[in-house]
BAMIRO-655049 format. One record per atom (N, C-alpha, C, O): x, y, z. Coordinates in steps of 0.02 Angstrom, whole numbers, plus 50000, padded with zeros to 5 digits. Layout:
BAMIRO-655049
XYZ...
end
This chain:
BAMIRO-655049
556305439754736556575446354760556155451554746555935451754688555965456454788555545461654782555965467654762555695472454734556605467654776557025473954769557255473654690557505468654665557135479354657557375480354589558155480654584558475478454537558435483954644559165484654650559455477454652559935476054616559175472754691559485466654698559385462054630559815457954614558865463054598558805459754540559295462254483559575458154447559365467754478559825471054429560485468854447560825465854405560725470054510561365468254535561545461454527562065460154498561145456454552561305449554547561295447254476561695442854461560895449554432560815447554362561475449554324561765445454288561705456354334562265458154301562865454354328563285451954290562915453954388563475450354421563565443154393564085441054366562995439654404563045432354374563175432754299563525428154277562975436954261563175437154185563915438454176564265434954140564155443754212564775445454205565335439054231565845437254201565115436854286565505431654317565555425354268566065422454251564855423654248564875417454201565265418954134565575414354107565265425254108565645426454046566365424954064566695420954031566605428254121567335427454129567505420954145568065419154125567155416854178567355409654191567315405654128567715401054125566945406554080566925403754023567465405253980567735400753947567655411553978568185414153946568835411053969569255409153928568925410654033569495406754064569625400354045570155398154024568965396654056569015389654039569145387853960569445382853941568885392453921569045391253853569745392153836570035388653794570045397453871570775398853861571185393853884571695392653852571045390353940571345384853964571335378353920571795374353912570725378253894570575371653857571075372253784571285367253756571185378153765571525378253701572295380553707572635382453659572485379953767573265381353786573635375453756573355370153745574305376853742574685370753718574715364953776574765365853837574665359153744574645352953786575365351353810575865353453780575395347453868576055344453885576435341353839577035342053831576015337253803576405333153749576775336453707577345334453693576515341953683576925346253632577555349953670578065351653640577445350953736578025353453774578575348153773579165349353758578305342053791578845336753798579205335553732579815335053732578835335153675579215334453608579695340053595580245338753570579535346153610579985352053603580585351553645581135353653627580465348553708580985348253760581495342453735582095342953748581235336953700581605331753674582085333853623582685332353626581795337653571582155340453512582685345053540583275344653524582425349853585582865355753600583485351653637584065353153620583405347053682583915344353721584455340453668585065341253673584195337153627584655333753586585145338653538585735337453526584785344253514585065348853473585545352753513586095354053489585375354853575585845359053616586425355453633586975358253633586365348653650586975345053664587435343953608588045344653615587125342253548587545341653487587855348153473588465348553466587495353153470587795360553457588425361853498588955363653473588315360553568588855362353605589465357953600590035360353604589335351553592589925346753586590285348953518590895348453512589875351453467590305352353402590545359753393591045361053359590135364753427590345371453417590555375453479590835380853471590425373053540590565375953601590035380153623589485380553596590245383353678589755387753717589475394053675588915396253686589865396653628589585402553581589055400453541588515403353539589235394853505588725391453459588095389553501587535390053477588225387453560587585384753601587155391453625586535391653628587585396553640587135402453660586785405153600586225407653607587055404853546586675407353481586045403353468585525405953449586125396553480585615391753467585005392553520584425392153501585165393553584584705394853631584275401753626583685402353641584705406653602584355413553588583885412953530583315415353530584195409453477583645408453419583075404653439582525405853413583145399553486582535395753508582095400353547581485399453545582345404953581581895409453617581545414353569580985416453584581855416253510581615421453473581005417153427580485419853410581155410853414580745407353367580125404053406579535404753390580345400453460579805396353498579535400153558579045398153590579875405853573579575409853633579735405453700579315405153744580285402253704580435398153768581155399453781581555400953736581305398653845581955400253863582255393553891581935389853929582885392253868583245386153888583955386853921584345391153901584075382853969584675383254005584955376353999584575371554010585675375253981585975368853978586475368154035586935372254040586415363254079586825362254134587225355954121586995351454085587935355854155588345349354149588185345954208587695347454243588605341054222588525336954280588735339954345588605337454399589075345754336589285350254391588785355354413588865359054462588255355254374587695360654380587975367154359587815372154391588375367654309588635374254278588265375654213588215371054172588025381154201587665382454139588205384054090588585388854098588245379454033588805379053991588785384353937589285385453904588205387853926588205392853874588375399553904588425404453867588445400153967588675406154005588175411953986588365417453966587535410253993586985415453983586775418454053586375423154055587025415954105586895418354172586205415154199585705418654209586195409154210585605405254227585315407954291585685408854339584655409354295584315411554364584345406954415584545401254403584155408654473584215403754532583685398554517583865392754523583075399754499582555395754487582735390154438582505384454447583125391554388583325387354337583745381654362583685375854345584205384554409584665379854436584345374654493584545368954503583855377854527583375372654569583025368154531582965362354549582765370454477582425364954435582925360054411582765354054412583485361654390584005357154369584225352154414584405346654394584215353754476584445349554531583845345254549583935340754589583245346254525582655342054545582225345854588581745342754611582285351754602581885354754659581345359754626581405360654565580855362954660580375367354631580635373154603581205375054618580245376554561580465382854533580465388354589580925392354595579905388254630579915393554690579875389654753579605384054752580125392254809580145388754871579425386754892579305380854907578955391354891578225390154915577765393154861577865398654835577235389054846576745390754798576065391554836575855386954871575715397254831575085397754865574495400054817574565400054756573925401954849573425403854817573335411254804572895413354766573785415154837573655422554831574035424754765573725428154724574615423054754574945425154695574965419954650575035413954665574885423054579574865417954522575535413554520576075415954537575455406354495575995402754490576435404254429576195406954380577085402454430577525403854377577325399354313576985394254320577555401254253577435397254199577705389754212578135388754254577435384654174577685378154191578395376954159578555379854107578795372754190579485371954170579515364554165579175360854200579965362454116580135355754100580865354954102581235359654086581095349354121581865347854122581945340454100581505336254110582545339054068582675332254049583525331854036583855336554015583745325854052584395324954050584575319354002584175314753989585235319853976585445314353933586315314753934586645319753947586525309153919587275309153916587565311153853587215310953803588175313153850588535315553793588665308853742588565303053759588895310853680588975304953641589485300353659589465294553640589995302953698590555297653719590395295153789590815291753818589815296753818589585294653876590035297653938589925294853992590485302353938590795304453988590425310054026590505310754087590025313853991589675319454022588865318654028588565314853990588585321954069587855322354070587605329254074587805333454115587115330354028586895337054023586115336954039585745332354023585925343054074585265343954092584965350054062585235355354076584435349954024584135356053987583515357954033583095353754049583465364054050582875366754080582535372054033582845376954011581865370654020581495374053971580935376953997580555373554031580805383753984580225387854010580095392853968580545395953942579395394353956579195399553916579395407053945579515407554006579445412053908579675418053929579165421753983578555420553980579405425754028578905428854074578415433054048578575436954003577805432754070577255436154043576645437154089576665434154142576155440454075575585440454111575215434454116574875432454068575265430854175574865424454184574405425154242574395420454282574035430154253573705431454306573095426454323572845426054380572905422954272572305418454285572595411254301572165406754303573165409654312573435403454332573645403954392573945409054409573535398354441573715397354513574105391254515574355388754464574165388754575574555382554589574285376754534573705375754518574825373454513574645367354463574215369854408573775366254385574325376054384573855378154326573165380054338572835382154290572905379654402572175381054415572095388854421572475392754450571525390254388571385397754377571025400654436570545404354427571235399154497570865400854560570995408854573570515412454584571575411254573571565418654578571265423254527571015428754540571315420454464570965424254415570235423854419569915428554397569955418854444569255418254451568965422654509568425425654503569375422854565569265427554623569235434854607568815438654630569765436454563569795443254540569205445154497568865450254509569075440754445568575441454401567905442454434567535447054416567755438254481567055438154516567055445454557566575449254552567545446654590567515452854637567465459454591567075464054605567885459554535567885465754492567165466354460566865471654460566905460654433566245461054401565745462654455565285466354439565765460454517565295462354566565335469954583564815473054592565865472754587565885480154597565665484454538565435490154544565775481254481565545485354418564705484654417564335489454405564505479054429563715477954433563405481554482562835483854474563795482554545563435485754602563345493354584562825496354593563965496254554563895502954538563355503954484562965508754489563325499954435562805500654386562085499454407561635502254376561945495254460561355494154487561105499954533560525502054536561655502154568561435508654607561255514454567560775517954584561605515854511561505520654462560825520254432560545525454415560555514454424559975513354395559295514154440558775516754419559395511554505558885510754551558875517054603558355518154633559385520654614559345525754660558815531154639558505534054683558715532654577558215537454565557485534754576557015538554586557435527954572556755525054583556675525254655556115526354678557255524154700557075524454772556855531754790556385532754829557195536754761556985543954780556325545454753555975549554783556105542554697555425543554675554885539754715554305541954720555085533854745554625530454790554485534354857553925534854883555105537254884555015541354946554605547154928554175548854969554675550554872554315556654864553545555054853553125559354866553385548754828552685547154815552335545654887551755547454900552725542454928552385540854991552345547955034551875548455073552755552655029552625559255054552085562955028551755566755063551965561954962551375565354927550775561854944550265565154949550755555754953550175551454968550015553455048549425553555066550455554655089550385556255162550125563355170550005565455226550045567155114549795573455116550355579655114550185585555117550955577755109551505582855101551535585055030551875582054988551175590255018551125592654936551745595354909551825596254848552265596854960552875599954938553355594254925553935596054913553235587354926553655582854913553915582554844553505582654798554565582454830554805581554763555265575554761555535573154811555325573354701555905567654696556565570854680557065567254688556635576554661557275580054644557475577654571557645571854558557455582154529557635580554459558355579854454558725583754483558585574654416559345572554410559615578054369559275582754350560295577254356560705581454320560405581654251560175576654223560415588254223560095589154152560465584254102560185582054051561095582754121561435578554068561165571754070561295568054023560825569754115560545563154112559795563354082559345566354111559695560154023559115560253987558775553253977558385552453930558905548754017558595542754009557815542554037557535547354062557545536454029556835535654048556685536854120556165539654138557155534554163557095535954237557105543654247556645546554274557605546454225557655554254234557075557754209556835562354242556795555654147556125558954129555585557654163555145561954163555485551554199555015550454247554995554554309554455556154334555635556454337555685559754395555515566754374555145569754412555735569954320555505576154303554775576854293554495581954313554435572254263553675572154250553335571754325552845575054339553625567854367553325567354437553395574054466552895576754489553965576854467553975584254498553465588754467553125592554501553425588354402553045592454374552245591154394551865595954403552065584754400551445583354420551325585354493550775587454511551865584654536551685586354613551625594054620551255596454662552015598154572551955605054578551325607254553551035611854582551045604354497550395606054479549825604254528549365608254539549875597854557549455596154608549375600954674548845602354703550005603054691550035607154747549695613654730549315616054773549795616554673549475622954656548695621954658548315625954685548515616554630547735615354614547395614854685546855617654696547735610954733547475610254804547495616754838546995618754868548035620454834548015627354864547525632354845547205635854884547495632354779546985636054743546285634454770545895638954784546145628154776545465625654798545345627954871544825630454894545915626554903545765628754973545675635454985545255636955028546045640554949545975647754950545255649754925544955654454949545015645554873544435647254843543865645654901543425649954910543855640454934543365638954984543365644355045542855646655071544055645955062544055650855116543815658255092543505661955131543955659855033543745666355007542895666355005542555671055025542645660954980541955660754971541595660655033541085664155042541855656555079541475656055146541575662855181541085665155211542185666455180542235672655212541755677955179541405681555214541755678155111541235682555078540525681155094540115685755095540345674955107539705673555124539485675955194538905677655206539975675855241539815678055308539515685155309539075686555350539755689755264539555696855272538825697355252538445700155291538595695055195537865695355178537435691455232536895693755250537685685655258537345682455309537215685755367536675684555395537665690255395537605694555451537165699855436536785701955480537165702455379536625707355362535905704355359535405707555377535885698355334535235694955328535025694755407534485697155423535395692155449535175691555520534945698355550534465698555588535275703855532535105709755552534355711855524533875713755558534375711255466533705712255426533165707955454532605710355464533305701655468532825697055506532575699355572531985698755590533075702055611532845705355672532385711555665531915712555704532525715455617532085721555609531435719555578530935722955588531415713955539530765712055507530385709555564529785710955563530625705955617530275702955668529905708555703529305708055715530225713555718529905719655752529335722555718528895725555750529295721755651528745725055613528275719755590527775721455559528405712755604527995708055578527375706755619527355708955676526825703055591526275702055626526225693955639526715690555625525765691555660525645684955681525685680055619525935674455625525425682455557525395678255502526095677255477526225671555457526575682155475527245681355450527725678655498528305677855481527515677155560527985673955610528285667655580528895666855580527865662955555528105656655531528655657655476529185654455476528505661655434528995662355379529715665255402530245663255378529635670055449530255672355477530625666855518531235666555521530225662855548530595657055580530895652455534531415649655550530595651255479530935647755418531545651055393532055647855382531495657255385532085661355359532665660455415533255659555399532475660855476532995660455524533315653655533533905653055549532925648655521533145641755519533655641055456534225638655465533485642755407533915641955346534515646255353535045644155330534495651955383535055655855395535535652155442536135651755429535265649555497535675645655544535975639555509536555637855522535605636455467535945630855429536535633155386537085630355383536335638855352536875642155303537505643755349538065641955331537425646655396537915648655445538375642755468538985643055465538005636955491538315631155506538735628255443539315626455452538455627855385538765625355328539395629455312539905626755291539365635655321539945639755305540525638055355541105637655337540315637255418540825635055474541155628655458541755627855467540725623855432541015617055414541465617655358542015614855360541255621755298541655622655241542395625055265542915622455244542365629955307543015633155333543405627755369543995626855354543115623955417543555618655451543785614155397544375612455397543365611855350543585607255301544195609855259544685606355247544105616355239544725619455200545305619155242545815616955218545295621255306545895621655351546205614355362546805613555371545785609455360546015602555369546355600255308546815596255311546115602655247546385600855183547045604555166547425602755120547125608855199547795613055193548405609255213548515608255273548835606855165549415602855189549955606455232550415603455259549855613055235550395616955279550295616555354550705618755394549745613755369549515614055441549915608255482550055603055451550115608955547550485604155580550075602555642549675606855661550135596755675549815594455727550135597455783550735596455792549725601555829550055604955888550205599255939549895593955943550755601155979550945596156026550635596756093550965595156143550025598956098549685599956155549345594056182548965591056145549445591856244549155585656274548405586756279548155591856303548085581756257547355581556258547055574456300547225568856283546685575656347546385569256379545805567656338545305571256334545885561356305545345559456259544705556956300544145557456275544815554456358544225551856395543805558256413543195557656411544075563756428543685569356445543345571856380542785574256387543595571756323543275573756267542705569256255542145571556244542825562556257542215557456250541625558756297541045557956280541815560756359541275560956408540825567656397540215568156407541315573056371540935579156357540465578456293539925581356290540705574756245540215573656189539625569556205539065570856185539795564056247539205559956267538695563756308538095562556302538935568256351538425572256389537985576456349537375576956359538335579756301537965584356253537435581256209536885583756194537685575256189537275570656141536725567356174536235565756140536735565856242536255563056284535625567756283535045565856274535855574956293535285579256294534985580256229534385581356227535345580056175534995580556104534665574256085534235574256041534855568656117534485562256089533795562156126533385558056106533635566056173533005565556213532395567456160531815565756169532615571156108532075573456059531845567256018531285567555991532205561656012531985556055978532005549956022532065544256001531925551756095531795546356145532385541456149532315535756173532955543656127533575539556124534025540956183533915546156215534495537256200534985537956248535725537356221535795534556166536195539356249536895539156236537295536056293537305538656349537615530856279537975527556340538675526956316538845524956260539085528956364539795528756355540155524256400539935523356457540705521056381541045515456419541775517056399542005516456343542155519356463542825520356448543245516156493543125515556553543785512956461544215509156497544705512856543544955518156524544825509956603545295513656650545995514356618546235510256579546335520256639546975521356621547075528556589546595532256581547615529956575547805536456543547665537156464547855533056423547355542056451547185543156383547375549556340547025552556299548055550756363548355556656330548525556556254548855551856233548325560956216548515561456144548775568856135548645573656172549145568856082549385575556058548985578656005548875575255954548755584156009548295587055959547915593755975548105597656019547415594555938546975599955952546315597755982545935594355948546145599656048545555597356080544965599056037544555594656024544895605056012544245606955978544165602155912543625599255901544645601555877544625596655819544355589755835543885587055806544745586955889544495580255909543845579755936543515574655928543575585455974542935585156003542435585255944541925581855945542605589455893542175590155828542165583755793541635581955769542775579555786542755573455748542375568255784542105563855751542325568055855541945561855882541285564955883540845560755872541035571155893540375573755895540065572555837539485570455841540325573355775540015572655711539795565255703539235563855681540285560555722540035553055724539475551955768539015548555745539435554355833538935552955880538335555855855537845552055857538235562255831537665565155803537405561255738536805560055729537825559555701537575555355642537245549155669536735546955641537525546155722537255539655742536535540955779536075536955773536475547155817535855548855842535365551155790534775551055805535565553155732535165554855679534785549055642534205549255620535205543755641535005537755601534795531255639534565526455608534865531455710534685526155750533895525955758533575531055748533625520655774532865518755782532685522755849533085523055895532115525355851531845528855909531895523755963531815517755954532025526856023532015522456087532575517756098532575513656144533115518556049533665514156055534275517756096534175523256122534835515056099535435517956138536045517556093536245512356069536305523456085536965524156051537545523556100537605527156150537965518656084538505516656127539185519956105539335520356045539555522256152540255525356140540745520756182540635519956242541205518256153541715513956186542425517656167542575520256113542815517156228543455520056218543905514956248543835513356307544365512156209544815506556227545405506656195545475510556149545945502256214546565502156191546635496656141546265491756143547145497356091547265492356039548025492656031548325497856046548325487556009549015486655984549145486255913548835482055880549495489455888549695489355816550445489155805550825488755853550685489455741551455489255732551755495155761552315494955785551435500255760551835507355778551745507855860552125511955886551345504555903551305505255963550575504555985550165501255953550445507756043549775507756073549365513556037549625518856018548715511856030548265517356004547555517356035547335511956054547225522356039546555523156072546065522256012546135525255958545535517456028544975516655988544375518956009544145516556061543995523955975543405526355994542845523655952542765525955895542415518655976541955515655929541255518655948541095519556007540845520355892540185522355904539645517555865539685516355804539195515255906538795510555873538015513155874537795516155923537675512055825536995514055829536485507655811536695501955800535885509155809535415503455795534945504355737534365502355734535315508055687534955510555637534965504555576535145498855590534815506155520534685501055460535385499355430535445494455393535965503955446536615502255418536545505855345536055509055326537165504555305537195507155243537515501655191537885497055208537335502855135537535497555080538325497455089538665502455102538585490355078539235489555088539695493455037540265495155053539435494754975539915498654932539915506454946540255510554914539515507954997539485515555017539865517055080539915522855100540155511455115540565512755181541145517255171541285521655212541495516355115542055520355106541835527555084542155532455102541295528055047541075535055027540855539455079540865545555070540655536755136540315540555189540745546355210540485551155236541445546055201541905550255227542115556255168542535560755178541765555355113541985560455058541435566155067540835565255077541755571955062541335578055063540715578655019540725577254959540155581155054539535581755016539165575054993538715574954951539405569655025539095563555001538565561455047538685561055107537965560155023537345557655058537075551755022537095551254961536815547055061536505541155036535875542655003535695539654952535505547655032534885549154995534745556555008534665558955064534725560254947534665567054957534075569554998534145573955042533465566554982532875568255016532985567655094532795571755135533345561755106533435559655189533855565255211533745567955265534355567455168534835572455193534425579355209534575582455260533985581355170533605587355180533165586855238533035591755273532945581155249532465580555308532855581955375532695585855420533385578255373533805577955443534295585055435534625586855484534325588055386534735594355390535455593255374535845598055378535685586655355536315585755343536565587755268536165587955221537225589155260537505591555196538025586455176538255586755119538215581955218538685577255197539385580255213539855579055174539475584155267540155586955277540425584355356541015584555372539975582355391540145579855461540695573955462541255574655488540505568555433541015562655434541655565055388542225563455405541545568555334542105571055303542555575055346543165574455338542335578755386542695583055434543045578755489543565580555517542705572855503542955568355552543545564655526544035563755562543505562555467544025558755428544625563155429545155561155454544535569555401545145574455399545445575855455546055576355455545095576655512545335578055578545725571955609546265572455638545405566555602545775560955629546405559555587546905557955620546465559855528546985559455487547485564555501548085563055496547295571155519547665575855532548085574655601548635577255610547805570855642548095568755709548495561855695548715558955745548605559255634548995553355630548545546955639548805541455651547995547555634547535542055647547105539255589547265541155532546635535555593546195533055540545525532155563545415531755624545035531855516544315530955538544005525955486544155526455427543595521455508543305516155464542575514655492542415515455551542165512555443541455511955453541295504155438541525501255389540905501455484540645493855472539925493755483539615497655519539665488655448538965486455460538935481155517539295476155516538515482255566538525476755618538035471555594537575472955556538165465355619537825459055606537085460055630536605458455596537045462455685536365463155720536005469355698535495471155727536265472755646535975478555625536285485455652536475486155710536315489855607536555496655626537315497555601537575493355564537635502955623538265505455600538775505955650538605508855702539335504055645539945505555689540475509155658540755506855608540645514755685541135519055661541715519055708541595520955766542285517155693542905516955736543455522055710543645522955652543665525255768544185530555771544755529155799544775529155860545275527855766545965525855790546465531955792546635535155742546685533155857547185538855863547785535955905547695532155953548385537955885549005535955925548955538955990548735544655997549165535156041549165537856109549815541356119550295539156086549915546356160550535549156172550975543856211550725539756249551645544256198552055539256224552195540256299552475535956332551995545756323552015546756400551455544256440551435544456502550965541656398550375540056431550545533056467550925528856443550195532656530550335526756571549855521156549549305522456523550075514556561549725509056541549365504856602549295498756604549145509656650548835506556704548205502556688547775505556655548075496656705547505493356689547155491756752547455490256804546385492156743545965490056789545245488656759545075491356707544905485156790544205482656764543905489456733543985494756763543585488956676543245493956644542605495756683542235491256704542475501856691541905503956724541415508656679541575514356662540815505656661540415509556621540235516256651540095516856710540245521556607540155528256632539585530456588539725530456528539015532356604538475535056570538465542556565538675546256610538215544556509538175552556502537755555956558537205553556572537965561056587537615564256643537875561956707537665564856757538345556656715538665554356773539325557056780539635559456732539565556556845540335558156854540755552956841540635547356863541325554256801541775549056783542115546456843542515541856838
end
């Protein structure tokens, strides 16, 4: 059993039920035996008949009352006409037992059975009369005895009552854990405002302490993440102003520059452009890391986004004598989200593939459907023909500012933010991204995005669409 609730509930229930059953069985084992009852009945019958014949009904009544006080049993003496001779007012059940009938008309399993009753008869000393004695213990709580002395009602009540007690106890112990688990899932999904909800201050056990510690940790984590996001935004905005002034100064310097300083100004312009691009990427990453953002419900045609990225990438790939080929399966490709973010996420992957594929090769983009537990999703796969990456670095590719080789990153102009933005943008839209090394060489990056429920599932043969051609 994986549920802590069931483990605690069933364990306590079984323990309580076993304890009660054993207690009942021990009680039954040590109760008076039938043989002792029969011995008492024989003595009481002889004594009551002798007392009645010698002293009459008054003396017999005193004897039976004394028997009830000392032995805790009730006795009624009947003559052959079924008359109670002590005039104590025999109940109906005693008369039925004296005539040989049952104590109650019907005995069932719902109500507890009455105490056991014994009867015996003997003739008087002269043989002219016959007396019958009915002997029964006094009425009392005999809840655990059923028909023929079986403790069936008591067992049922014991098991049900112990089950209710254990259910409440298990619920009390595990409900805070359930709330803590739900809050942990929300926090892991990016909801920094998730809290377990501290229990009543009067509760000071370990589980309550754990919930309070979790809420404190979540609050601290939320403040740190928001502070980091604000820091990135503030720094990026502050860098834009001197960068703008640098571009103005660069323009003025070009007007006064000679041929010898032209190459240096070109280098300054290149670095300023890279810095401007870096600031833009940092701002985008900071916006995606902000947990307060929500996915817009704007419909986006994913196939159009893929075609647009492929056309632009085909133009850029000519510098390395490469090509970009896109293949889109037929059907509707509607997703809910922000078109610019989705375009940037796919474009970063494609540009990364163009940067590291071998010269003269082709980067392929495939858009197809896949089924998962939550429904239908779109899968955008981008494959290149490069050298791939080490297996232990596949998951690190989507970390901010991560590069396999610093020197290689400087040569290509990358700073390790493109794939990080892709991962955040895809996760922002409820999807996921993963990278795999191809057996034939190269890297394959897959972007999984949930399709809009209103998308049609029309199927027809896939038609390859190359960049630069009409879809």
